Each structure stands twice: as structure tokens, then as C-alpha cells.
MITORBA-601335 format. One record per residue (C-alpha): x, y, z; residue in one letter. Coordinates in steps of 0.25 Angstrom, whole numbers, plus 5000, padded with zeros to 4 digits. Layout:
<sites>
XYZa/...
</sites>
This chain:
<sites>
500050005000m/500550144997l/500750225011f/501350345006n/499950415007r/498850395017s/497750305013l/496750415014e/497650495003d/497550364995r/496150354996i/495950494991q/496750464979k/496050334976a/494650424975k/495350484963e/496150374957s/495650244953k/497150184953e/497350224968e/495950174971l/496250034965n/497650024972r/497050054985l/495949944984i/497049854980q/497949894992e/496849875001y/496249744996k/496949665009p/496249785018f/494849755012i/495049595012a/495449595026s/494249685031l/493249595023l/493949475028q/493849515042k/492349565042k/491849435034t/492749335041g/493149265028k/494349265019y/494049345007l/494849344993q/494949444982y/494249404969g/493449304976y/492649374987d/491649474984d/491849544998e/493249594993l/492749644981s/491649724989i/492749764998g/493549824987m/492349904982i/492149954996a/493549994998f/493450084984e/492150134989e/492850175003a/493950244995v/492850324987e/492050364998s/493150395009y/493550525015d/494450555026r/493350595035n/492850455037k/494150415044g/495250325039k/495050255026f/495250115029l/494250125041s/493250175031f/493550075021a/493249955030k/491850015033r/491550025019v/492049885015i/491349825026i/490049885024l/490149855008r/490449705012a/489249705021i/488449765009d/488949645001y/488549545011y/487149605012r/486949614997k/487649484993n/487049404983q/487049274991k/485949335000f/485049374988k/485249234981n/484649154994i/483249154988v/483749124974y/484549004979l/483248964988q/482348964976g/483248874967n/483648754975y/482548664969d/482948654955s/484448614958e/484548574972n/483248494975n/484048414986d/484248544995i/483148555006n/482548695003p/482248725018i/483848695022m/484148785009f/483348895013n/483848885028k/485248885023a/485049005015m/484349085026e/485549045035q/486549085025y/485849225024k/485749245038n/487249215039k/487549315029s/486649415036i/487349395049n/488749415043e/488249555037i/487749585050r/489049545057r/489949625047l/488949755049e/488949745065i/490549735064l/490649855056e/489549935063y/490149905076k/491549965072k/490850085066e/490150105079l/491450095087r/492050215078e/490850295085w/491150245099g/489950155099i/489950005103e/488849915096f/488449875111v/488150035113n/487250035101l/486349925106v/486349995120q/486050125114a/484950075104s/483650145109p/482450045114k/481350145109q/480950135095e/480450275094k/481850315100l/482650225090k/481750285078k/482150425083t/483750395083y/483550325069k/482950455064n/484150525070i/485150425063a/484350455050n/484450595051v/486050585053i/486150485041v/485450585032h/486150715037n/487450725032q/487950835041d/487550755053i/488150625048l/489350685045n/489450755059k/489050625065l/490150545058i/491250655061r/490950675076v/490450535078k/489350585088r/487950625086l/487850775080p/486650805090i/486450955085k/486350915071e/485350795074i/484550885082e/484350985070k/483750865062n/482950785072i/482250815085y/482750735096i/483050755111n/484550765112r/484750675124k/484050565116k/484850595104l/486150585112e/485650445118r/485450395104g/486750425100r/487350285098i/486150225092y/485950355082i/487450345078i/487450195076a/486150215067l/486950315059v/488050225057i/487350105053a/486550195043e/487750255036i/488650125036g/487450045030d/487449945042y/486149895037r/486049765046l/486449855058i/485349965056r/484349855056e/484949815070y/485049945076i/483749995071e/
</sites>
């Protein structure tokens, strides 16, 4: 690797030079493979496993969308790669083909018990969803820690009353769709109380009590943690 310039400087050049971009991707293929192997728990090989192709595309996406305000590039790239890998598992054709397979066992596999076959397919689907959920939770926990929040704190901070939960969801929605408030939240790593109060009426103490839950909702939304959103909502 070329260390005469900082990585962030090279990223800036790669935004303007396809040659530099391709060079970076080639140099960081071991980084991509190592990251995905740790997350998936299996050996991956370039030219054989789709996950690595997804990882390279995600690395390129990270280069194109990176700016220095997002922190160290490799930390940012890790998040992008993991999220794209999760998207891949979620959209993988293997899940979509389950119904098709179930509808075609008669013609060529008359000896297969349809009940057992359907049960096996359901188990496979559940196992795949559980793997996606596991990856999401690991990445989500890591991102929460960057905000000084432990996952167990989120569980404890989740409101019990549906009315209050709905109020906090509305606040999170306001933050996500107001770029100025969202940018300030990301920059200072705490709720911009005054700005929120200008956009939605709520008692300040109630707002401060919901800090952890609101921030967690925002992170889940902007990070595209779909299964996590279902859990915490």
C-alpha cells in the first residue's frame, strides 16, 4: 500500500480518478474479505462468493460518499460494507425461490415427502433470517456504543406506554427528515433540545427522559436497520 499520503487524501483523489479508485479497491481486498469473514463466520473466496463482490461494490460506494466529517474512512467503510452485506442476505434469491422449489418437487422428486420438504425449507428460511438479525444486532450495538449507549440501556429506556412510545417515534421522525437537526445530532452526539422544541410540542423533561430511545430510533432509521426497527418499535 502507498503510505506517502494519508488514506483520506487518497480517498479524495479516488473520487476524481477511476484509476486511483481501482487501485484502492485492489489494495483493500484483504480488508474487505477479513471483515466479511468475521461477520459471516465462514471462509470467503474472491471469484466464488457473492459476498466479496458485494463488499467491493460497497467499498466503492463508501469512497464515493465519504467526507472527513464522518470520521476515519475505514470505520465508515466498515459500516457501509456490513449494511450492504445485510441487504444482500435479505434480498438473496435463495429466499425468493423457496415457494418455487416447493411447487416443483412433484414432477421430478416424487419420493420426497412434501411435509418434510416444506419443513426443511421453513427451517432454512428461519436460519437465514436469524443470521441477518444477528449481523444487524452486532453492527447496531457497535454503532450505539459510539453514542455512549449500551444495548441493555436501550431495553431499559424503552417506554412502556404506547402513547409515549408514539410521541418519541414522531420526534425521531422529525429529526430524520430535518437535515439541520439531524446534522447537529450527529455532530454533537446529543439531542438538540431547542431545535426539536421548535418543531414539535413536548415537555422538556419528557424529551430528556426519552433521549436514549429517540437516538436509538434515529440510528436504526438512518442506518437502515430494518429488523432492529421492528424490534425497538
